[in-house]
Each structure stands twice: as structure tokens, then as C-alpha cells.
C-alpha positions as CSV (number, residue, x, y, z in Angstrom):
1,X,31.7,-15.1,20.8
2,X,28.9,-13.8,22.9
3,X,27.6,-10.5,21.5
4,X,24.3,-9.5,23.3
5,X,24.2,-5.9,22.1
6,X,24.8,-7.1,18.4
7,X,21.5,-9.2,18.7
8,X,19.5,-6.4,20.7
9,X,20.4,-4.3,17.7
10,X,18.6,-6.8,15.3
11,X,15.5,-6.9,17.7
12,X,15.4,-3.1,17.7
13,X,15.4,-2.9,14.0
14,X,12.5,-5.3,13.9
15,X,10.5,-3.2,16.4
16,X,11.3,0.2,14.9
17,X,11.2,-0.9,10.9
18,X,8.9,-3.8,11.2
19,X,11.5,-6.0,9.7
20,X,11.8,-9.6,11.0
21,X,15.2,-10.2,12.4
22,X,15.4,-13.7,10.9
23,X,15.4,-11.8,7.5
24,X,19.1,-10.9,8.3
25,X,20.5,-14.0,10.1
26,X,20.9,-16.1,6.9
27,X,22.7,-13.3,4.9
28,X,24.6,-12.5,8.0
29,X,25.9,-16.1,8.2
30,X,26.8,-16.1,4.6
31,X,28.7,-12.8,4.8
32,X,30.5,-13.7,7.8
33,X,31.4,-17.1,6.5
34,X,33.1,-15.3,3.5
35,X,34.9,-12.8,5.7
36,X,36.4,-15.6,7.8
37,X,37.6,-17.5,4.8
38,X,38.9,-14.2,3.3
39,X,41.0,-13.5,6.5
40,X,42.0,-16.9,7.6
41,X,42.4,-19.0,4.4
42,X,40.2,-19.4,1.3
43,X,41.0,-23.1,1.1
44,X,39.5,-23.8,4.4
45,X,36.0,-25.5,4.9
46,X,34.0,-23.4,7.5
47,X,30.9,-21.8,8.3
48,X,29.6,-19.2,10.9
49,X,26.4,-19.9,12.7
50,X,24.4,-17.3,14.6
51,X,22.2,-18.3,17.6
52,X,19.9,-15.5,18.7
53,X,18.6,-17.4,21.5
54,X,22.1,-17.5,23.2
55,X,23.5,-14.4,21.7
56,X,26.3,-16.2,20.1
57,X,28.4,-16.0,16.9
58,X,30.4,-19.4,16.5
59,X,32.7,-20.3,13.9
60,X,33.0,-24.0,12.8
61,X,35.8,-25.7,10.7
62,X,35.2,-29.1,9.0
63,X,37.4,-31.8,7.8
64,X,36.8,-35.1,6.1
65,X,38.3,-38.2,7.7
66,X,40.7,-40.0,5.3
67,X,43.4,-42.7,5.4
68,X,46.3,-40.3,3.8
69,X,46.0,-36.8,4.0
70,X,46.3,-34.6,0.7
71,X,44.7,-31.3,1.5
72,X,45.5,-30.3,5.1
73,X,42.8,-27.6,4.9
74,X,40.1,-29.9,4.1
75,X,41.0,-33.3,5.1
76,X,42.0,-34.9,8.6
77,X,43.9,-38.3,8.9
78,X,41.9,-41.2,10.6
79,X,44.6,-41.2,13.4
80,X,44.1,-37.6,14.2
81,X,40.5,-37.7,14.0
82,X,40.3,-40.6,16.7
83,X,42.4,-38.5,19.1
84,X,39.2,-36.0,19.0
85,X,36.6,-38.9,19.1
86,X,37.5,-42.7,18.9
87,X,34.2,-43.7,17.0
88,X,35.2,-41.6,13.8
89,X,35.9,-43.5,10.6
90,X,36.9,-42.8,7.3
91,X,34.4,-40.5,5.3
92,X,33.3,-39.0,8.5
93,X,33.2,-35.2,9.0
94,X,35.1,-33.8,12.0
95,X,33.6,-30.2,13.0
96,X,35.6,-28.3,15.3
97,X,34.7,-24.6,16.8
98,X,37.5,-21.9,16.0
99,X,38.2,-18.9,17.9
100,X,40.6,-16.7,15.7
101,X,42.0,-13.6,17.0
102,X,40.7,-10.2,15.6
103,X,37.7,-11.7,14.0
104,X,35.4,-9.8,16.3
105,X,36.6,-6.4,14.6
106,X,36.2,-8.2,11.1
107,X,32.8,-9.6,11.8
108,X,31.4,-6.3,13.2
109,X,32.5,-4.3,10.1
110,X,31.0,-7.1,7.9
111,X,27.7,-7.2,9.9
112,X,27.3,-3.4,9.6
113,X,27.5,-3.7,5.8
114,X,25.3,-6.6,5.5
115,X,22.6,-5.1,7.9
116,X,22.7,-1.8,6.1
117,X,22.4,-3.5,2.5
118,X,19.5,-5.5,3.7
119,X,17.8,-2.8,5.3
120,X,18.0,-0.8,2.1
121,X,16.6,-3.9,0.3
122,X,13.8,-4.5,2.7
123,X,12.6,-1.0,2.9
124,X,12.6,-1.0,-1.0
125,X,10.8,-4.1,-1.1
126,X,8.0,-2.7,1.5
127,X,7.8,0.5,-0.7
128,X,7.4,-1.6,-3.9
129,X,4.7,-3.7,-2.4
130,X,2.7,-0.7,-1.2
131,X,2.9,1.0,-4.7
132,X,1.8,-2.2,-6.1
133,X,-1.2,-2.3,-4.1
134,X,-2.2,1.0,-5.8
135,X,-1.9,0.1,-9.2
136,X,-5.1,0.6,-11.4
137,X,-6.3,2.5,-8.3
138,X,-7.6,6.2,-8.0
139,X,-5.8,8.1,-5.6
140,X,-5.3,11.7,-4.5
141,X,-1.8,13.3,-4.5
142,X,-0.2,16.6,-4.3
143,X,1.9,18.4,-7.1
144,X,5.4,18.9,-5.8
145,X,7.6,19.9,-8.7
146,X,7.1,20.4,-12.5
147,X,10.0,19.8,-14.9
148,X,9.4,20.4,-18.4
149,X,5.9,18.6,-19.6
150,X,6.4,16.2,-16.7
151,X,4.4,16.7,-13.3
152,X,5.6,15.0,-10.3
153,X,2.9,14.1,-7.6
154,X,3.3,13.0,-4.1
155,X,1.3,9.9,-3.6
156,X,2.1,9.8,0.2
157,X,4.4,6.9,0.0
158,X,7.9,7.7,1.6
159,X,10.5,8.4,-1.3
160,X,8.1,7.7,-4.2
161,X,6.6,10.5,-6.6
162,X,4.3,9.4,-9.4
163,X,5.1,11.0,-12.8
164,X,2.2,12.5,-14.9
165,X,3.7,12.9,-18.4
166,X,2.4,15.1,-21.1
167,X,0.4,12.2,-22.8
168,X,-1.4,11.2,-19.5
169,X,-2.6,14.7,-18.9
170,X,-6.0,16.5,-19.9
171,X,-5.4,18.6,-22.9
172,X,-5.3,22.2,-21.5
173,X,-4.9,21.6,-17.9
174,X,-2.4,23.7,-15.9
175,X,-1.1,22.6,-12.7
176,X,0.6,24.4,-9.9
177,X,2.9,23.5,-6.9
178,X,0.8,22.2,-4.1
179,X,-2.4,21.5,-6.2
180,X,-4.3,18.5,-5.1
181,X,-5.2,16.4,-8.0
182,X,-6.9,13.0,-8.6
183,X,-5.0,10.5,-10.8
184,X,-5.1,6.9,-11.6
185,X,-2.2,4.7,-11.1
186,X,-1.4,3.5,-14.7
187,X,1.7,1.4,-14.0
188,X,4.6,0.6,-11.7
189,X,8.1,-0.3,-12.8
190,X,11.2,-1.3,-11.1
191,X,13.5,2.0,-10.9
192,X,17.2,2.0,-10.3
193,X,16.7,3.6,-7.0
194,X,13.0,3.8,-6.4
195,X,9.9,2.7,-8.3
196,X,8.9,4.5,-11.4
197,X,5.0,5.2,-10.9
198,X,3.1,6.4,-14.3
199,X,0.0,8.2,-13.4
200,X,-2.8,9.2,-15.7
201,X,-5.7,11.6,-15.9
202,X,-6.3,11.1,-19.7
203,X,-6.9,7.3,-19.8
204,X,-10.5,5.8,-20.0
205,X,-9.6,4.0,-16.7
206,X,-9.5,7.5,-14.8
207,X,-13.0,8.2,-15.7
208,X,-14.1,4.6,-15.0
209,X,-12.6,5.0,-11.5
210,X,-14.3,8.5,-11.0
211,X,-17.7,6.8,-11.6
212,X,-16.7,4.0,-9.3
213,X,-16.1,6.6,-6.6
214,X,-19.3,8.8,-7.4
215,X,-21.8,6.0,-8.1
216,X,-22.4,3.5,-5.3
217,X,-24.3,1.1,-7.6
218,X,-21.1,0.9,-9.9
219,X,-18.8,0.3,-7.0
220,X,-21.0,-2.5,-5.5
221,X,-21.4,-4.2,-8.9
222,X,-25.3,-3.4,-9.5
223,X,-24.4,-1.5,-12.6
224,X,-21.7,-2.6,-15.1
225,X,-19.7,-0.5,-17.2
226,X,-19.7,-2.6,-20.5
227,X,-17.3,-0.2,-22.1
228,X,-15.8,3.2,-21.9
229,X,-13.9,5.1,-24.6
230,X,-12.5,8.6,-24.5
231,X,-10.9,11.7,-26.2
232,X,-9.6,13.3,-23.3
233,X,-10.7,17.0,-22.9
234,X,-13.2,16.5,-25.3
235,X,-15.6,13.6,-25.0
236,X,-16.2,10.5,-23.0
237,X,-18.8,7.6,-24.1
238,X,-19.6,5.0,-21.6
239,X,-22.1,2.1,-21.9
240,X,-23.7,0.5,-18.9
241,X,-25.9,-2.4,-17.9
242,X,-27.6,-4.1,-15.0
243,X,-29.1,-7.5,-14.5
244,X,-31.7,-5.8,-12.2
245,X,-34.3,-4.6,-14.7
246,X,-36.0,-2.3,-12.1
247,X,-32.7,-0.3,-11.9
248,X,-32.4,3.0,-14.0
249,X,-28.6,2.6,-14.8
250,X,-28.7,6.0,-16.8
251,X,-30.5,7.8,-13.9
252,X,-28.0,6.4,-11.2
253,X,-25.1,7.5,-13.1
254,X,-26.5,11.0,-13.6
255,X,-27.7,11.3,-10.2
256,X,-30.5,13.6,-8.4
257,X,-30.4,16.5,-10.5
258,X,-27.2,15.6,-12.4
259,X,-25.2,15.8,-9.4
260,X,-23.0,12.5,-9.7
261,X,-22.1,13.2,-13.4
262,X,-21.7,16.8,-12.9
263,X,-19.0,16.3,-10.2
264,X,-17.1,14.1,-12.7
265,X,-17.6,16.7,-15.5
266,X,-15.9,19.2,-13.1
267,X,-13.2,16.9,-12.4
268,X,-12.9,16.7,-16.3
269,X,-12.9,20.4,-16.7
270,X,-16.0,20.3,-18.6
271,X,-15.4,17.3,-20.8
272,X,-18.9,16.0,-22.3
273,X,-19.7,12.4,-21.1
274,X,-22.4,10.5,-23.0
275,X,-23.9,7.7,-20.7
276,X,-25.7,5.2,-23.0
277,X,-27.5,1.7,-22.3
278,X,-25.7,-1.5,-23.4
279,X,-27.6,-3.9,-25.6
280,X,-26.9,-7.2,-27.0
281,X,-28.8,-6.1,-30.3
282,X,-26.2,-4.4,-32.4
283,X,-28.8,-2.0,-34.1
284,X,-30.0,-0.6,-30.6
285,X,-26.5,-0.5,-29.2
286,X,-25.3,1.8,-32.1
287,X,-28.4,4.0,-32.2
288,X,-27.5,4.6,-28.3
289,X,-23.9,5.1,-29.0
290,X,-24.5,7.9,-31.7
291,X,-26.2,10.0,-28.9
292,X,-27.0,12.8,-28.8
293,X,-27.9,12.5,-32.3
294,X,-31.3,11.0,-33.4
295,X,-31.1,7.9,-35.7
296,X,-34.1,7.3,-37.9
297,X,-33.0,3.8,-39.1
298,X,-30.2,1.5,-38.7
299,X,-28.9,-1.4,-40.9
300,X,-26.0,-3.7,-39.9
301,X,-24.1,-6.2,-41.6
302,X,-23.0,-8.8,-39.1
303,X,-20.6,-10.6,-41.3
304,X,-18.2,-7.7,-41.3
305,X,-19.5,-5.8,-38.3
306,X,-20.5,-2.8,-40.5
307,X,-23.4,-0.5,-40.4
308,X,-25.3,2.2,-41.9
309,X,-27.3,4.8,-39.8
310,X,-29.7,7.4,-41.3
311,X,-30.3,10.6,-39.4
312,X,-32.5,13.6,-40.1
313,X,-30.5,16.2,-42.4
314,X,-30.3,18.8,-39.6
315,X,-28.7,16.2,-37.1
316,X,-26.0,14.9,-39.4
317,X,-23.1,17.1,-38.2
318,X,-24.3,16.5,-34.7
319,X,-24.2,12.6,-35.4
320,X,-20.7,12.8,-37.1
321,X,-19.3,15.4,-34.4
322,X,-16.7,17.8,-34.8
323,X,-13.8,16.4,-36.9
324,X,-15.8,12.8,-36.7
325,X,-15.3,12.6,-33.2
326,X,-19.2,11.3,-32.2
327,X,-19.0,8.6,-34.8
328,X,-15.5,7.8,-34.1
329,X,-16.3,7.3,-30.4
330,X,-19.4,5.3,-30.9
331,X,-17.6,3.0,-33.4
332,X,-14.9,2.3,-30.7
333,X,-17.6,2.1,-28.1
334,X,-19.8,-0.7,-29.9
335,X,-16.8,-2.5,-32.0
336,X,-18.6,-1.7,-35.0
337,X,-17.8,0.4,-38.3
338,X,-20.6,3.1,-38.6
339,X,-21.3,5.0,-41.7
340,X,-23.9,7.9,-41.1
341,X,-25.9,9.5,-43.8
342,X,-28.6,12.1,-44.0
343,X,-32.1,11.2,-45.0
344,X,-31.8,13.4,-48.1
345,X,-28.6,11.2,-49.1
346,X,-30.6,8.3,-49.4
347,X,-33.7,9.0,-51.6
348,X,-34.2,5.5,-52.9
349,X,-35.1,4.6,-49.3
350,X,-38.5,5.3,-48.3
351,X,-38.2,5.7,-44.4
352,X,-41.9,6.7,-44.0
353,X,-43.5,3.8,-45.9
354,X,-41.0,1.1,-45.8
355,X,-39.7,-0.5,-42.4
356,X,-38.1,-3.1,-43.9
357,X,-34.2,-3.4,-44.3
358,X,-34.2,-4.6,-47.6
359,X,-33.9,-1.2,-49.0
360,X,-30.7,-0.7,-47.3
361,X,-29.2,-3.4,-49.2
362,X,-29.0,-1.3,-52.4
363,X,-27.0,1.2,-50.9
364,X,-24.1,-1.3,-50.3
365,X,-24.0,-2.3,-54.1
366,X,-20.7,-1.0,-55.8
367,X,-20.2,1.5,-52.8
368,X,-17.7,1.6,-50.1
369,X,-20.4,2.9,-47.6
370,X,-18.2,2.7,-44.3
371,X,-15.3,4.8,-43.4
372,X,-13.2,3.4,-40.7
373,X,-13.2,6.1,-37.7
374,X,-11.0,4.0,-35.3
């Protein structure tokens, strides 16, 4: 069968949808072969071959040459085979072109079904590929609808909305239809009809991406975010480091007159952000992590990664933070358990005259000094 229009339609699909026509050929050959057998004999050995160069669709049946025919649908006698070609011998395969009546109509119906199915699959795959490129990325979307606690955000991808669930929202934030919001694509999963895209504004990753956007030195890798922890809507602590000793990591993140960090704080609706220098020295790192509190002395126990920080009496509440938030975040940032005590609570420790850590050891005897704030 010659069908120029059919092959032209495949080329048109390739041009309009960007889907290679070869993507359809193998599926069409398989489907047309099944359709042929269904209508002209399931037992037959046959296949359909599409030739785009010649615009032809051909059906071939094939039989094995045998001495005595048992299955007429699949076998041909040696005598009959040699009437077709004298060189045939037992075991050879005889292939013949078939031209069944009405197969053109059947082929057209089958081809339409296959093309539509493959088209949907190809477009779905294309959408999935596009969505996967955005995973873990910061994107700007438009709020399209709100259903219960879920906010559906248009990400600019055909037929795909991201879902901002309650747990991924910043506490206290209110959203309205057509609001433009920044989100990080937290996860992409296969859905029944379309990809399921989970978005987040509450994750530490969201703040990390905002800093990468605002601070060129972080985006370029000159400054490395060693760790970032967060209680969304309240406080974020972030430690930074650079191998370039002349680079002011904290100053770069804060920006001229606080412009860079203020842009991020505004995006987070006033959430406090503590940016501290990372240090390999655990004591120094913990002291920095307890910012904005002042630490008079620090004692660390590397064996179980516990530490005791002594602070001025009037800074105790600041060091601990509301409901333990500051010390809890400091512990998560550093990976150490941190117990905070006021100077007056350790009278046996002479902080003015003794710089030695030995006095701290007495505080551990018979006392569970460390609260797990994780």
C-alpha cells in the first residue's frame, strides 16, 4: 500500500510537536501486525513493514519449508516452495507479500489509535523531563487556586501545577490568587495523569537558594554554605566558609548596608537570619552558632560531642532563645549537644583568673549537664 498522506502526517507531527517520526514507526509496525493477525488469522506468521522513504506499508507472511506440512498457516512443502524459487531447501523461510482486502481501513483506524497514544506518551515524557530539570531549583510561580490548605502554583509548564502543602508554607503567610511567589521544587513524582510536583517555602533549601540568588560569591562557589538550619517563620542559622582568607564571608552575605540579607528577610516575611563563620574548631564554631548571645567560656567533650557554654547572666535568655529556639538551632547547625549556663550558676568556676578548661570537668561529675535540643 502506498500512503503518502499518512507519512506526511508523521512528518507534520515531527515539525509541530518536536517528536521524531521514527518514534512512531516501531510502535505502528507492531500494532498493524497485531491488527492484521486479528482480522486475517491469529495463527499466521506475518509482519507489517513501514518504509517512510517510499511512503509504503507492506505486509509480509512467512512460512518454513518442510518435507511434510502439518500447520498450513506456518509451513510450506518443499515442492510448493520450489515453485516460487528453485533454490529453496528444507528449513528455509519463504516470505511473500500479502495484499488483503479492506486492510487499508483497518490500518487507518489502528494507526490513529497508536499515534494518539504515542503522542500523549511523548508529550508526557517531554513534560516530565522539563519538570525534572527544575528539581531542587528556585522558581517563580503564580498562585492559580487554593483548595483547603493546599496552594496550587503555575510554574509555567504546560498542564503542570506545583503543590504548596501546608507543611511547606511559611507559618502565618497568606496567599491570594495571581500572587507571584518564589518556591523551591522539593520533589517530583510520577502522577496518574501528570507529574506531582511538591513545592516548598519552609525548607532550609529554600533559604539556601535565595542566598545563591542574592550573593554572587555563593553562586560562584567562592563562599560555601557549610550548613543551614531553620525553624520557618522564626529563625534561620547558616554557617559559611571560604578558602580565600581575604574574602569577608559574612560581609558578602549581608551586602552593602545589609541590602542582600534584607532582600532575603523580606522574602521570608521578617524571619531572623544568623550568618556565622564555620570553623573546624568545635569550640569556636559553637560560640559563633550561639550568636547573637555572648559566650564567656566554652568546654567541649569530643567523645560524645557534648559541650557546655557559659554566658553572662543577662544574656542567658538570649542564648537559649524563646522556647529554647536559639540553642536548639545552634545544636543542629554544629551537630553538637549544647548546654548553656549563666555565669552565676557555676560559682566554682573562676572565669576571671582561670583560663583553664580543668574547672569545667567538675561540672560533669554526677550531673547530666546536657539537654538534647534536637
